[in-house]
TORSERO-612458 format. One record per residue (C-alpha): x, y, z. Coordinates in steps of 0.001 Angstrom, whole numbers, plus 524288, in hexadecimal, padded with zeros to 5 digits. Each point is the difference from the previous one (the first is absolute). Layout:
REM TORSERO-612458
XYZ
...
//
This chain:
REM TORSERO-612458
7DE5881674723BD
802227F17D7FE7F
7F4F37F6AE7FCC6
801F87F96C80D2A
7FE4E80CC980776
7F410803A27F7D4
7F9847F2DD802B0
803048016B80E82
7F93480D3D80069
7F4277FA967F8CA
7FF457F4AD8098C
800AD8094A80BB2
7F5228088B7FA55
7F78D7F40A7FD9E
802557FB3F80DE4
7FC8180D3E805C2
7F350800BD7F821
7FCAF7F22380432
802BD8030580E4D
7F82480C817FFBE
7F44F7F9227F9CC
800AF7F504809FD
800EE8097B80B50
7F4B9807DF7FAB1
7F6D47F4788019E
8034A7FF2680E6F
7FF3D7F12B7FF8B
80E6A7FC7D80007
80AF380002809C7
80DB9804827FD0D
80D937FBA2803BD
80A2B80ABD800EB
80E7F7FCFC80135
8084880AD0805FC
80EC2801087FFA4
807F58070680A51
80BC9808A97FDC7
80A31805E280928
8075980B7C7FA0A
7FAFC7FB607F2BA
805B97F2728021A
7F6407F4EA7FE53
7FE2E7F7A280C35
7FE0D7F2ED7F937
7FBA47F89D80C20
7F5C480A0780417
7F38A7FE507F821
7F2AE804C38048E
7F3D67F95D7FA96
7F2888060C80133
7F36B7F89E7FCC3
7F49B809717FF71
7F272803417FAEC
7F6FF80BA1801F8
7FD6F7FCD380E5A
80C627FA5D805CC
80E6E7FD557FE46
809957F660805DF
80E7780331800A1
80B337F65680135
80E628034D800BB
80A1E7F5EF7FBD6
809648048380A94
7F5DD7FE9880AE2
7FC247F1D880248
7F7AB8008680C38
7F73980BAA7FD4B
7F504803317F68F
7F8EC80CB67FD69
7F20E802B17FBD6
7F87B80C4D7FC43
7F1338005A80142
7FB2380BA07F805
7F1E77FD79803F0
8022F7FF7A80EBC
80AAF80A467FE64
80A8B7F956807DB
80CC87F8E37FE39
803027F2EF8063F
80D927FB2880342
8017B7F1A9803C2
80C027F90E804EA
804007F2CF8055B
8092B8018480B96
804137F4C5808B9
7F5FB7F7647F8FC
7F48D809118031A
7F868808237F62E
7FD7C80E4280375
7F90880AF57F8C6
7FEE880EA3801AD
7F57D808887F999
802C380E2A7FC6F
7F5A6809A07FB69
80292808007F3CC
7FD3280C0080848
80C427FDB28081D
809057FE6E7F444
808E280B387FB85
7F90080AAC7F86D
80506803A67F26D
802AA80D0E7F9A9
7FACA801057F215
808078052A7F49B
7FD51803697F1DC
80A657F6907FB14
7FC267F4577F7A2
807207F4CE7F95D
7FC887F4797F75E
8041A7F2EA805BE
7FD137F31F7F928
7F698807947F74F
7F81D805C880B38
7FF3480E84802D4
8044A801BD80E27
7FE9D80B288099A
80AEF803798095A
7FDD7801DC80E8F
80A07801DA80ACD
8012D7FC2280E3C
808C8802E080B83
801757F38A80808
809438000080BBB
8078F80B3C7F9AB
801197F84D7F33D
7FBB2806517F34E
7F7617F6A87F830
7FB0E801F97F200
7F5077F7497FAF7
7FA3B7FE957F259
7F2A37F98D7FF27
7F57D7FE717F5B3
7F130800E6800F9
7FE4D7FB387F1FC
7FF2E7F1FB80471
7F4FA7F93B80734
809CE7F8DD808AD
8064C8061C80BD2
80CCC7FC198061E
80C948049280652
80D5C7FA298030B
8007F8072D80D0C
7F6E97FEBA80BA5
8025B80E36803CB
7FC098055A7F2AE
7F1E97FD167FC18
7FAA7809F27F649
7F3067FD867F92D
805CB7F95C7F42B
80B2E7F7637FB56
80DD1803EE8041C
80A077FD9C7F556
80BDB8072F80548
805318033C80D94
80C5F807CF802E3
8059B8029A80D95
80A4180A9C801C7
803547FF107F198
8080B7F3A880211
7F6BC7F4CF8031D
7F6747FCD27F520
7F4FD7F62E7FE43
7FB687FF987F1D9
7F5A87F78B7F988
806897F7327F5FF
7F4147F9077FAB4
7F1407FEF580129
7F87B7F3F97FC0D
7F1C47FBCB8008D
7FD277F3FE80831
7F3277F8CC80029
7FD897FB7380DCF
7F4537FD5B80899
808867FFF280C21
7FC8980AA580999
80AB8809CB802C7
7FFDF8005F80EC1
8085A8001F80C08
801D57F45A8090E
7F3C67FCE3807C6
8070E7F71E809AA
80853809FE80712
80097806D780D0E
7FC4080E4A7FE91
80977809068070E
802E880E7780058
80A8F805ED7F792
8088A801FF80C0F
7FE2E7F1E180447
802E67FB017F257
80C90807FD7FF3A
8049A7FAA080D1C
7FCE37F1EE7FC1F
806CD801C77F2F7
80C61805CE805F3
800DC7F59D80A90
7FEC77F5377F5DB
80BE8804B97F8AF
80A057FD1980A83
802687F6BA80B47
7FF91805FD80D92
8067B7F77680A42
7FBE9803E980DA6
80BBF7FDDA808E5
7FBDE806E280C95
7F2D98058F80403
800B280A5780AC3
80AC97F85D806B7
805B58066780C1D
80E3E804488006F
803888045880DC0
809767FDDF80B1E
7FCBD7F4A4808F3
808E07F66E80721
7F6487F5037FDA5
805627FDEA7F248
80B157F61B80077
8089E7FA897F534
7FA507F4387F91B
802597F7F37F3CD
7F91D805AE7F422
7FCF47F4167F7DB
7F1EE800987FB2D
7F9C9807AA7F4F3
7F4B68096F80245
802FC8011680E95
802E580D4F80607
80C377FFE280877
803F580AD580974
80E44802E5802EA
8086480A40806D4
7F64B8018A80B38
7F52C803037F651
80739809E67F767
800377F67E7F47C
7F56A7F7C37F9B6
803467F58E7F600
7F8AF7F6C77F70B
803517F6BE7F4DC
7F6FA8015D7F43C
7FE7A7F92F7F2FB
802BC807D37F3AF
7F6977FFD37F45C
802EA7F76D7F444
8089A805D47F55A
8045280A7F8097F
80BC28034E7F77F
7F6A58058D7F5C9
7FA3980BCA806AB
801AE80AA180A2A
7FFBD7FF6B80ED7
7FBF480AD18094A
7FFA97FFE880EC9
7F4F0807838065E
80096802EF80E86
7F592806B180838
803B0804F280D86
7F7A28045780B7F
80541804B680CFE
7FB3D7F72C80AEA
80545808B780ABE
80D7C804187FB43
8007780ECC7FE23
80D498011F7F96E
805A67FEBE7F254
807AB7F3557FEB9
808E67F9477F642
7F8DF7F5227F8D9
804807F5F77F61F
7F9AF7F58E7F78C
809E57F5737FD03
8027E7F2557FB08
80B7B7F6808004C
809487FAE57F5B7
7FFFA7F1577FDB0
80D668001E7F984
808587FF3880C50
800F17F62280AFA
7FBFF80A0880A42
7F70480BBD8008A
7F9D2808E180A37
7F6117F5328022B
80AAB7F8C48077A
8011780B8C80941
7F13C80096801B7
7FFAF7F1D180411
80CE17FE588073D
8045380D8C80420
809EF809BA7FACC
80B517F6D980312
7FB7B7F77F7F498
8040C80A087F5AF
80D19806687FCD7
803EE80D6E804E6
80AE7809C27FDD5
806B3809D4808D6
801D780E5C7FD2D
80C398078A803E6
7FA86801ED80DB6
7FDE37F161801A8
7F118800A57FF4B
7F91D7F4157FA52
7F69B8010A7F476
7F8627F3737FE4B
7FB3C7FB1C7F2E6
8036980C867F8D1
807FA7FB547F452
7FF7C7F42F7F70B
80A597F57880176
802CB7F3737F89A
7F5647F8B480774
7F73680AF58052B
7F6968099F7F97D
7F9F780BA980711
7F17C802657FE5E
7FAEF805607F323
7F90680CC0802D0
7F3D38012F7F783
7FAE780CCB8057A
804CA809FD809F0
7F4C4807528064D
7FDED8090980B76
7F4407FFC5808BE
7F8DB80C9080288
7FE10806C980CE7
7F4AC7F7D58051F
7F68D7FF5C7F486
7F2A77FA43803B2
802557FD9B80E87
8023C80E6C80309
7F679805BF7F61B
7F5AB802EE80A49
809E58033880A7C
8049F80C007F8A2
7F4A68065D7F8F2
8035680C647F895
7F5F78073E7F7DD
802FC7FE7D7F186
809317F4808021E
7F99A7F3AA7FAD2
8097A7F59880484
801FB7F4357F72C
7FACC7F2DB8047E
80CB37F8FC7FCB8
80C77800FC7F82A
800DB7F7EB7F389
80D197FD477F984
801777F9177F2E2
80C787FD4F7F881
8049C7F88A7F40B
808D37F4DC8048A
800547F7E77F386
80ECF7FF667FF35
800ED7FB0080E0E
7F67E7F4877FF8E
806AD7F3557FC11
7FC297F9897F32F
805937F2EE80486
7F8637FDA980C8A
7F2257FB28801F0
7FF388055B80DD9
8065980B95806CB
8006A805C480D9F
7FA3480D94801C3
8026A807CD80C56
7FC8480D4E80585
8082A8072C80A25
7FC1E80C2B807A5
8098D8045A80A67
7F7F3803E580BE7
7FF4C7FDF680EA4
7F16A801F2801B6
7F7017F5968058A
7F55C8037D7F637
80930802F87F4E0
7FA357FF317F267
7F6FE7F7BF7F7C5
803AD7FD297F1F9
7FA407F9637F426
809297FB3A7F568
7FC547FBF87F23F
8087F7FAE97F4F6
7F9EE803827F2EA
803C97F8CE7F386
7FCA4805F37F2BE
801D87F5AB7F556
805A5803877F2B1
7FDC17F4927F6D3
80827805B67F4FE
80BD2801E6808BF
80AFF7F63C7FD7E
804597F6C680ABE
80BB58058A80739
808A67FB8D80B29
8023080AF880997
80CF6802A98068F
7FE2E8049380E14
80BAC8013A80911
7FE8A8074380D02
80D0080624803C3
7FDBA8078D80C9E
7F5A08051C8093D
801738080780C6B
7F1478000D8023E
8000E7F96080D5E
7F34F7F8817FEBF
8040F7F84A80C13
801DD80CA2807A6
7F7D57FB3580B89
808487F39880065
80CB8807C4800D9
80416802467F1D1
8086A80C387FF35
7FC3280CB57F94B
8073A804517F3C1
808B3809DB806F8
80D007FB027FAC8
8015E80B3D7F65A
8049C8098180A87
80D987FA08800A2
7FFCD7F5D27F539
7F9BE7FC3B7F310
7F8BD7F3E67FBE5
809A57F77D7F881
7FDAD7F2CA7F9DF
803E77F6AE7F52E
7F6907F9F27F656
800BD7F78D7F402
7F8467FF497F359
7FFCC7F2677FA1B
7F556801BE7F5B2
7FF0E808887F3E7
7F58480A058033D
7F7F68091B7F790
7FE1180DCF8054F
806FF7FDAA80CDA
7FB2780A5480997
80171802A980E73
7F3C78041680746
80501808BB80AF2
7F6898048280A86
804D0809A480A29
7FA13807F880B12
806988079B80ADF
7FBEE8002680E45
803388072680C86
7F45E8073180571
805BC80C7280595
8045680CE57FA16
80DBA7FB657FCF9
7FBDF7F2507FBFE
8010B7FAD77F230
7F1397FEE87FED1
7FF4380EC57FEAF
80D08802DD7F963
803B17FCD87F1EF
80B517F6617FF0C
807B77FB4B7F43B
7FF027F17F7FC54
80A837F9F57F74F
801AD7F24C7FA75
80CAF7FAD27FA44
801667F36E7F82C
80DE37FB277FE0D
804A880D2380514
7F866807E87F5ED
7F50780942803C5
7F32B7FAEB7FA1A
7F644807E380806
7FFD880CCE80781
7F3D3806DE804F9
7FABB8073780BC3
7F2E27F976802C0
7F62E80A0E8049F
7F12A8020B80018
7FA3480DA880055
7F1CB7FC257FD6E
7FC4F7FAB580D70
7F5D380A9880250
7F7FC7F9B07F524
7FC977F4D88093E
7FB3E807C880BCA
7F2847F9787FFE8
8066F7F2C580238
805C6804A680CE5
7F6068035280A8C
809847FDF480B56
80ABF8086C7FA16
8047580AE480920
7FC6380DFF7FC78
80A0A80AAB8025E
7FEEA80EA080313
8049D803D87F25D
7F4507F8F07F9C6
807737F42A7FB09
7FD4C7F2368045F
80A3F7F57D8021E
7FAE27F8607F449
8028080BF37F742
80EB68004A80204
809017FC037F4F4
807507F35F8029D
80ABF7F72E7FAE6
7F8767F9677F504
7F3537FD3A8074A
7F3AD8062480552
7F69C7FAE780A67
7F5B67F8117F8C5
807777FDB07F34D
8087D7F5B37F99F
80E05801F07FB72
802F67FB6A7F245
80D667FA7A7FC96
80A3E806887F7AD
803157F84A7F3A6
80EA97FF0C7FDE1
803957FA117F2B0
80B697F66A80054
7FEC77FA9A7F23C
80EA78000C7FD8D
8034B7F80D80C0D
807737F3DA7FBDB
7FEB97F20A804CF
808117FCB780BD1
8036C805F280D27
7FDAC80E2C803C5
800BD8091480B9F
7F5A680972804B5
8007A80B4F8099A
7F4E18088880521
8044380CD080654
7F6E6809B0806AD
8033080CDD8067B
7F9B97FBF480CD1
7FEB480A2880AC9
806647FF4D80D5D
7F9737FAB780C31
7F9CF809A98094A
7FF8A7FB3680DF4
7F8B57F3297FFE2
7FA41802917F26F
805D97FAD47F36B
7FD51800BF7F18F
7FE797F3E27F7AE
7FCBE7FC4D7F20E
7F6F37F58A7FAD8
806007FBFE7F307
7FD917F4177F7A2
805A37FBC77F309
7FB6C7F5527F6C3
805647FC787F2A1
7F56C7FCED7F5F9
7FF4B7FCA17F1AD
7FCA17F49B7F723
808827F4667FCF4
804AB7FED87F1FB
//
């Protein structure tokens, strides 16, 4: 052993004896520094500091800036305080409601102190704790673990470790206490306040009606924070301001739907517009379908606003959803023992890649295709979750096509071209893009036995003549959502209409997009073709497909 190592051991022994003598008097406070490890790797920016004596301990975590923690061993409770939205809140928790340990016979010596080992099971996590009773001070690095002593080591699931690095005596007359100037709340209230403070929730619509009514006429949509109604009430639209630094974080749309008289399942869409072209669907909202380009299929039928052109961009679909059979409005009109109908349907989806990083304001719209005077009521919220460590990026968002006829009530055609044709278009990529991907959303419709809604159909996408996607979109889990559908028809075989499998959707659910990687696509001009094995017409009934495609990525 080297002289340096020998002297280090002597110094450690002297320090331990000094600490133990000081603690034995019960007159001093201690400062414990804990280090944290993940899979035995030191987390350098995550230090926990505990100041404690025989009656109390305060805990501060270097990675948590707006919360403090306090343990009162005399009153036998823990106190958590936090400053959220410039208000100070506190929640008190009795020791009696904390997790109960299981004792073991294992011991270990940590920083010169003999420690006992106890174990816990917390939310299915296995926790091992070593604590000592040989000191007059009491403390812990975790609010959930408060044994009658000083915790020096904490291990969760064998991989996350909190270990005391050093203990020092501090002479202080300052009382170790929690904040006295705070609003006392319950643990449930505190958790809700804390969660809500972490993100920005932008309320776009609050129980706004979407119905069918001739009173709604086309008008110019010019002002922010004003709700506009279009397509005889089938569409609502509002311009909202985005949060600051919106390129550094995640966006989710959250939609809540209540039936306001409509008993049937309907196609719904949350959408926005591109600002990169001279024209968008907004022109059609304001000036009619003649204001946007159209193409003809082989039968000469017109399809308005379906594909992007040099100066026009179709709407950007953020979320495809389907209303339930009459949730809320029909709950008490069809009472069945054992069926506790839901109050509403809530849909929430990550739309980060589709929200522009170069605009301060965007339009948000909701479409529900229905011909009911009462229709639906919806609330829409755009939630922004900031990520400060995320680098600034410029998103690439290019809508290519959409057959979702959000102006259905104003005469926009259904996507029924696939029976005798395919959707063909040209597009161009002028920027170098990282992780270029197409978001392809597809659902089939035709509500009779031979219709595409109830029959699996192959979807194919070709880029420059090469097949890049082939799938048969189909949902077999619709029975899971029976309690969202009070007005759904019940059949003699025991099934209900909402139980039936469908072409990539169920009543009361959303339809997520397929992600089609196009990383190898070069700069310049390209062709695209969407082909679907659409079923034949039956009398006056026809099948149709709601498909939308958007290119996304980040600019290099």
